[in-house]
C-alpha positions in Angstrom: 94.0 105.7 113.1 90.8 106.9 114.5 89.2 109.9 112.8 88.9 111.9 116.3 90.0 111.7 119.7 88.4 113.6 122.0 90.5 112.2 125.0 93.9 112.9 123.5 92.6 115.8 121.3 93.9 114.5 118.0 91.9 115.2 114.9 92.6 112.9 112.0 94.0 114.6 108.0 93.4 110.9 106.5 91.2 110.8 103.6 90.2 112.6 100.1 92.3 114.8 98.5 93.1 116.1 95.4 96.5 115.3 93.7 98.4 116.8 90.6 102.4 115.3 89.5 103.7 118.2 88.7 106.2 117.1 85.5 107.8 120.5 84.9 108.0 121.6 88.8 106.1 124.9 88.0 103.4 124.8 90.8 105.6 127.3 93.1 105.0 129.7 90.1 102.0 129.0 89.2 101.0 129.3 92.6 99.1 125.8 92.7 99.8 126.4 96.8 96.8 129.3 96.7 92.9 128.5 97.4 91.9 130.4 94.6 93.7 128.4 92.4 91.4 125.6 90.3 92.2 122.3 91.4 88.9 120.4 89.8 91.5 118.6 87.2 93.3 117.3 89.6 92.3 113.3 90.4 90.9 112.5 93.6 93.4 110.2 95.8 93.4 108.7 99.2 96.0 109.9 102.0 97.9 108.5 103.1 99.0 106.5 100.0 100.8 103.8 98.9 102.6 104.5 95.6 102.2 106.6 92.6 104.3 106.4 89.2 107.8 104.9 90.6 109.6 106.1 87.6 108.2 110.0 87.6 110.8 112.2 88.6 108.6 115.7 89.9 106.6 117.1 92.7 103.5 115.1 93.3 100.9 117.9 95.0 98.3 117.3 97.5 95.8 120.1 98.8 92.2 119.2 101.1 90.1 122.0 102.9 89.1 120.8 106.7 87.7 122.3 109.8 89.3 121.8 113.5 87.5 119.9 115.3 85.3 121.3 118.8 88.0 120.2 121.3 90.8 121.5 119.2 89.5 125.5 118.7 90.6 126.6 122.3 94.2 125.0 122.3 96.6 125.1 120.6 97.8 123.0 117.8 100.4 121.1 115.3 99.6 119.8 112.4 101.7 115.9 112.9 102.8 113.8 109.7 103.7 110.2 110.3 105.8 109.9 107.0 106.5 111.8 104.2 108.7 111.1 101.1 111.1 112.5 100.2 111.4 116.3 100.4 108.1 118.3 101.2 106.8 122.1 101.3 104.1 122.5 103.4 101.3 125.3 103.0 98.1 126.7 105.0 95.9 129.0 104.2 98.1 129.9 102.0 101.4 130.4 103.4 104.2 128.6 103.4 104.3 127.6 107.0 107.5 124.6 107.3 109.8 123.0 104.7 111.2 119.1 105.3 113.9 117.4 104.7 113.9 113.9 103.9 115.8 112.5 106.0 113.3 113.4 108.9 110.7 111.2 108.9 107.9 112.3 111.7 107.5 115.5 112.0 104.7 118.0 113.7 104.3 121.8 113.4 103.1 124.4 115.5 99.9 125.7 113.4 98.1 127.9 116.0 99.3 131.2 114.5 98.3 130.0 110.7 94.9 127.7 111.5 91.3 129.1 110.7 89.5 128.2 114.4 85.8 129.1 112.7 86.5 128.9 109.5 87.6 126.3 106.2 91.5 125.4 105.9 93.2 125.0 102.5 96.1 122.2 103.0 98.6 121.8 100.4 101.6 119.6 100.6 104.4 119.9 97.5 106.1 116.2 98.3 109.7 116.0 96.4 111.0 112.2 96.3 115.1 111.5 95.6 113.3 108.1 93.7 110.1 108.6 91.9 107.2 110.5 93.1 106.4 112.2 96.1 104.1 110.0 98.7 102.5 110.7 102.5 102.7 107.2 103.0 101.9 107.9 107.0 98.9 109.7 109.0 98.3 113.3 109.1 96.8 114.5 111.9 96.2 117.9 114.2 96.1 117.0 117.7 97.0 119.5 121.0 100.3 121.0 120.8 102.1 120.2 124.5 105.2 121.2 125.7 106.5 117.7 126.2 106.5 117.0 122.4 109.5 116.8 120.2 108.5 119.0 117.4 110.9 117.1 115.0 111.4 113.3 113.8 112.1 110.4 115.8 115.7 110.0 115.7 115.4 106.5 114.5 119.3 106.4 113.3 119.8 106.0 117.9 118.2 103.3 117.6 118.5 99.9 117.2 117.2 97.6 114.5 115.7 93.8 115.4 118.4 91.9 115.5 118.5 89.6 112.3 119.5 85.8 112.4 123.0 84.7 111.5 121.7 83.2 107.9 120.3 86.2 106.6 123.8 87.8 105.9 124.9 85.1 103.2 121.5 85.5 102.2 120.8 85.1 98.2 117.4 85.9 97.2 115.7 84.4 93.9 111.6 85.5 93.6 109.9 82.9 92.3 106.3 83.1 90.9 104.8 79.5 90.2 102.3 80.6 87.2 104.9 82.1 85.2 108.1 79.7 86.1 107.4 76.7 84.2 105.0 75.4 81.7 102.8 73.5 83.9 103.0 76.0 86.9 103.5 73.3 89.2 105.2 73.2 92.5 107.0 70.0 91.5 108.3 71.7 88.7 110.0 74.4 91.1 111.2 71.4 93.2 113.3 69.3 89.9 114.7 72.9 89.2 116.2 73.6 93.0 119.8 72.1 92.0 119.9 74.3 89.1 118.9 77.3 91.3 121.5 75.7 93.6 124.1 75.9 91.2 123.4 79.9 90.2 124.1 80.4 93.9 120.7 80.7 95.5 120.2 79.7 99.0 116.7 81.2 99.6 113.9 81.9 97.7 110.8 84.0 98.3 107.5 82.0 96.3 104.7 84.7 95.4 101.5 83.9 97.0 100.7 80.3 96.5 97.7 80.4 97.9 93.8 80.0 96.4 92.7 83.1 94.3 89.2 85.0 94.3 87.0 85.3 91.5 84.8 88.1 92.9 86.2 91.2 90.6 89.0 89.2 89.8 91.9 91.1 87.4 92.7 88.7 84.1 91.5 85.9 83.2 93.4 84.0 86.5 93.1 86.8 89.2 95.8 88.6 91.1 98.5 86.1 93.5 97.5 88.8 96.6 93.6 88.2 96.0 94.0 85.4 98.6 90.4 83.6 99.0 92.0 80.5 101.4 94.9 81.6 103.5 95.5 77.8 104.5 95.4 76.3 101.6 97.4 76.3 98.3 96.3 77.5 94.9 95.6 73.5 93.2 96.6 74.9 89.4 100.2 75.0 91.1 99.3 71.3 92.7 98.3 69.7 96.1 99.1 71.1 99.3 101.4 68.1 99.9 103.4 68.6 96.9 104.3 72.0 98.0 105.2 70.1 101.6 107.6 68.5 98.9 109.0 71.7 97.8 109.9 73.0 101.0 111.3 69.6 102.0 113.6 69.2 99.0 114.6 73.2 99.3 116.3 72.5 103.4 117.7 69.1 101.2 119.5 71.3 99.3 119.9 74.1 102.0 117.6 76.4 100.4 115.5 78.3 102.4 111.8 79.1 101.8 110.1 82.2 102.2 106.2 82.4 101.8 104.8 86.0 100.6 101.7 86.5 102.9 98.9 89.4 102.0 97.3 89.8 105.6 96.4 93.9 104.1 93.4 92.5 102.6 91.9 89.1 101.2 89.7 88.0 98.2 85.9 89.5 98.1 84.9 85.4 98.0 87.3 84.7 101.1 85.4 82.8 103.8 86.0 85.4 106.4 84.3 87.6 104.9 81.0 86.4 104.3 81.2 84.5 107.8 83.3 87.7 109.6 82.6 90.9 107.9 83.3 92.9 111.0 86.9 92.2 110.2 86.9 94.5 107.2 87.2 98.3 106.9 83.7 99.7 106.4 82.7 103.9 104.6 79.9 105.5 106.1 77.2 103.8 104.9 78.6 100.0 106.8 79.7 99.0 103.3 83.1 96.6 103.0 85.8 98.9 101.1 88.8 97.8 98.8 92.4 99.6 100.7 91.9 103.4 100.2 94.2 105.1 98.0 94.7 101.7 95.2 93.0 100.5 92.5 93.1 97.1 94.0 89.4 96.7 93.5 89.8 92.9 93.4 90.2 92.8 97.1 88.4 94.1 100.9 90.8 95.6 103.1 90.6 93.9 106.2 90.8 96.1 109.6 93.5 95.7 112.6 91.6 96.9 115.3 89.4 94.1 115.7 91.6 91.8 117.9 89.8 88.6 116.5 91.2 89.4 113.1 94.8 90.0 114.6 94.7 86.4 116.7 93.0 85.2 113.7 96.0 86.3 111.1 98.8 85.7 113.9 97.7 82.1 113.6 98.3 81.8 110.3 101.0 82.7 110.1 102.4 80.4 112.3 100.1 77.7 111.1 102.3 77.7 107.8 105.7 78.0 110.2 104.0 75.0 112.5 102.7 72.8 109.7 105.0 73.4 106.5 108.8 74.5 108.3 108.7 78.0 106.6 111.8 80.0 107.1 110.4 83.5 107.4 107.8 85.5 105.6 107.9 88.1 102.9 105.0 90.4 104.0 102.8 92.4 101.8 102.4 96.3 101.7 103.9 96.0 105.1 103.6 99.3 105.5 99.7 99.4 105.9 99.3 97.4 108.9 99.4 98.4 112.1 103.3 98.2 113.8 102.1 96.7 117.0 100.7 94.0 115.4 103.6 93.2 113.6 105.2 93.2 116.8 103.1 90.8 118.6 103.3 88.1 115.9 106.7 88.3 115.3 107.1 87.4 118.7 105.2 84.2 118.9 106.3 82.7 115.7 109.7 83.4 116.9 108.9 81.0 119.9 108.2 78.4 117.0 111.4 78.5 115.1 113.8 81.5 116.1 116.1 82.1 113.1 112.8 82.8 111.1 113.0 86.2 108.6 110.6 88.5 108.0 111.0 90.7 104.7 108.8 94.0 104.7 107.5 95.2 101.2 107.8 98.8 102.8 110.8 100.8 103.6 109.6 103.4 106.2 112.3 103.0 109.5 109.4 102.1 112.1 109.7 98.6 110.5 113.0 98.0 111.6 112.2 97.8 115.4 108.8 96.0 115.0 110.1 92.6 114.0 111.5 93.2 110.5 114.9 92.6 109.4 114.9 93.2 106.0 113.5 95.8 104.0 112.7 96.8 100.6 115.6 99.0 99.0 113.5 101.6 96.7 115.8 104.4 96.9 119.2 102.5 95.7 116.9 100.9 92.9 115.9 104.4 91.7 119.5 106.2 92.2 121.3 103.4 90.3 118.5 103.8 87.7 119.2 107.9 87.4 122.5 107.1 87.7 122.9 104.0 84.6 120.2 106.2 82.4 119.7 109.5 83.3 123.3 110.4 83.5 123.3 112.3 87.5 126.5 112.5 88.7 128.0 108.2 89.7 128.4 110.0 93.5 124.6 110.2 93.9 125.4 106.1 94.6 127.5 107.4 98.0 125.0 110.0 98.9 122.2 107.7 98.7 123.8 104.8 101.0 124.9 108.2 103.6 121.5 109.2 104.1 120.1 105.6 104.2 122.6 104.9 107.2 121.2 108.3 108.8 117.5 107.7 108.1 117.5 104.1 110.1 118.0 102.5 113.2 121.8 101.2 113.6 122.0 97.8 111.4 118.8 98.0 109.2 119.2 95.6 106.0 118.0 96.2 102.6 116.9 93.8 100.1 119.1 95.1 96.8 117.4 94.5 93.9 117.3 95.5 90.0 114.2 94.6 89.3 110.8 92.9 90.5 107.2 91.9 89.6 106.3 95.7 90.3 109.1 97.0 87.7 110.4 96.3 84.4 112.7 94.1 83.7 116.5 95.0 84.3 117.3 93.9 80.6 114.7 96.3 79.2 115.1 99.1 82.0 118.9 99.7 81.8 119.6 97.7 78.8 122.0 95.1 78.5 125.3 96.4 79.6 124.2 98.7 82.0 121.8 96.3 83.9 125.4 94.3 84.8 126.5 97.2 85.5 123.4 98.1 87.8 123.6 94.2 89.4 127.3 94.4 90.2 126.4 97.4 92.5 123.4 96.5 93.7 124.8 93.0 94.7 128.6 94.4 96.4 126.8 97.4 98.3 126.2 96.0 102.1 122.5 94.5 101.8 121.4 90.9 101.1 120.9 90.3 97.0 117.9 89.4 95.2 117.3 88.5 92.0 113.3 87.9 90.0 112.7 84.8 88.1 113.9 85.1 84.5 116.6 88.1 85.2 119.6 85.2 85.4 118.2 84.6 81.3 118.7 88.5 80.3 114.4 88.2 79.9 112.5 90.8 79.0 109.1 90.6 79.4 107.6 91.0 83.2 105.0 87.9 83.2 101.4 89.5 84.2 99.9 88.4 87.3 96.9 87.9 85.9 97.6 85.9 83.2 99.6 82.1 82.5 102.7 84.5 80.7 106.0 81.8 81.1 109.1 82.6 81.3 111.2 82.1 78.3 114.0 79.8 79.6 115.2 78.9 75.9 117.9 80.6 75.2 120.8 82.5 77.1 122.5 84.5 74.3 123.9 87.1 76.8 125.1 84.5 78.8 123.8 86.2 81.9 123.0 82.8 84.3 127.1 82.9 84.2 127.4 86.1 84.7 125.1 86.2 87.6 127.0 82.9 88.7 130.3 84.3 88.7 129.3 87.4 90.7 127.2 85.2 93.5 130.8 83.0 93.7 132.8 86.1 94.0 130.5 87.8 97.2 130.0 84.2 98.5 133.8 83.5 98.4 135.0 86.7 100.3 133.7 87.7 103.1 133.9 91.7 102.9 131.4 91.8 100.3 129.1 90.5 102.4 129.7 91.9 105.7 132.7 94.2 105.4 132.4 98.2 106.5 131.5 99.9 103.3 133.4 103.2 102.3 133.4 105.4 99.2 137.2 105.7 97.6 137.8 109.3 95.8 138.7 109.4 92.1 139.9 111.2 89.1 136.4 110.8 87.6 134.2 110.7 90.3 130.6 112.3 88.3 131.7 108.6 85.6 132.8 106.4 88.3 131.7 104.9 91.1 134.4 103.2 93.2 133.8 102.1 97.0 135.7 99.4 99.9 134.4 97.0 101.4 137.0 96.3 104.2 137.8 93.5 106.7 140.3 91.9 108.6 140.8 89.2 106.4 140.5 90.7 103.0 139.1 93.6 101.2 137.5 94.1 98.1 137.2 97.4 95.7 134.8 97.7 93.6 135.0 100.0 90.9 132.5 100.8 87.8 132.6 103.3 84.8 129.0 104.1 83.7 129.5 106.2 81.1 129.9 105.3 77.2 133.3 106.7 77.3 136.7 104.7 78.6 138.1 106.6 81.7 141.9 106.9 82.8 141.2 106.2 86.3 143.6 107.3 90.0 142.2 105.8 92.5 142.8 107.5 96.2 143.4 105.2 99.0 145.5 107.0 101.4 142.8 107.2 103.8 142.8 103.2 103.5 146.4 102.2 104.1 150.1 103.7 104.2 151.1 100.0 102.6 151.5 99.1 98.6 148.7 96.4 98.5 148.8 93.5 96.0 145.6 93.5 94.5 144.1 91.1 92.6 141.2 91.5 90.0 138.6 88.3 89.8 136.3 89.7 88.8 135.2 91.9 85.0 137.7 93.4 83.2 140.4 96.4 83.7 144.6 97.1 83.4 145.4 98.8 86.9 148.5 99.2 88.5 149.1 99.3 92.3 151.3 101.6 94.3 150.8 102.8 97.8 148.3 105.5 98.2 146.7 104.7 94.9 146.0 102.3 91.9 145.7 104.1 87.9 143.7 102.1 86.1 142.4 102.3 82.5 138.6 101.3 82.2 136.7 100.8 79.1 132.7 102.4 78.6 130.1 100.8 80.9 132.8 98.5 82.4 133.5 97.1 86.1 135.4 95.2 88.4 136.4 93.7 91.2 139.5 94.1 93.2 140.5 91.8 95.9 143.7 92.2 98.8 143.5 88.9 101.3 145.8 89.7 104.4 148.3 86.8 104.5 147.1 85.8 108.1 143.2 85.1 108.7 140.9 83.0 106.4 137.4 83.8 105.1 
């Protein structure tokens, strides 16, 4: 946002902050919020920021000094946050002025009684995320208070998410990096393996960036695929643009959709548009083009979406890939860092070419779902699963996270569910083999769209580098994970309740140790049970709230011994074990 808006009396507080990861959660006790506390050893960062360590579970502190602009000195003032993730305490001039709860995304605070109008002000923000380090990923700004302004967050749960294409509800997404997929890193090898992916159950492939990679300031020996040097061509390391065209054509023949990873926020330093249109890029006060603020992405230059010509250019780039290659959608890198009105306008034009095109955002802000995006990232659920399975927090936290999600986002917002991706350690390594199976069962049967990352189905433990040539080891699957994922996907595809059924948590007598929930449709219902602990459980599932008649449940996945009763099911379930039970109505098919 602009540094200052004289007419609307807005002052940006984006920019340089000091930040500190409080591993022991001692900041309040040690007075981190006070101006006199020495913060010289804290790290320098830039807000808004995109991410810190997603596996860190503690408080993140942010601090800065500021003076208010002249146009705000004679009026009442609000301090505004576009997006804090998750729980926060806001301190101004050594006083706690507001406590922010996680489900309130946008909020404002009247700070008129706390502000120093003619001197420095010391702002400190403590953020604690329910999964990972706390982040401030939206604008921070001062604004003149007006009586009509709402001092609470926008109530996204009362809005409706943009309508998704019908095919998305049945999608199984497969993230694929051409460089690491085969020895020759070629489109042709991907084409030759499409039938195997089809047999696995994949019907949608997300191709990580296929564009030529920049050389200036490149990372590693080959450079990062997210440092794009030409938006209208392909990396010749992967083959020709005709090879890519044939890949899309063959995928469509097999009823597999192709989603293309696009990088609209930044380009490589040797992208031709930088030399010819330097005004399309963000610049510092000395008119030097900058890398994305708040990141260590020194291999790329930040684009400036205040420039309308850039917006038209990037929209035409997206339209080019749909019109010329029949792409089925886009995964949009760091979508939250780009203005929402750009996306909304671009998607409208793309849908004129292909109405059932899907937009996947690398992001999770509620505003994405009402500005053209059909699918967002499910970081919070992945982190909750890790904490349940590896750190031992109560199993009930999964349902709590899903409930929070329901009340935080627009109605019918959809999320891509994953347990690994190219930014994370492999699930087999992070969760352990047994726990990774449980994580997959839960992630792929709760509401949402499942995603697998290449090699996940082979219990790969090494995440390939984005900057080097590191090929997935396809030689052996001693853990038989391919068959596990094939069977899991098959069950999801066979029973519609696992795709679109209404979700309810099912009470049980071991709620801290066992996850249990039901997905209900008229034609069939699915009961999912997972023992997340190292000890066997004697389980009683309370189904009295769902039916007053005895149902003949059938086990279709996993291992368990159970007894049907009218209002409950008794079950013995072994350590780290799971099962899916199905009840089908006599009338009505899937």
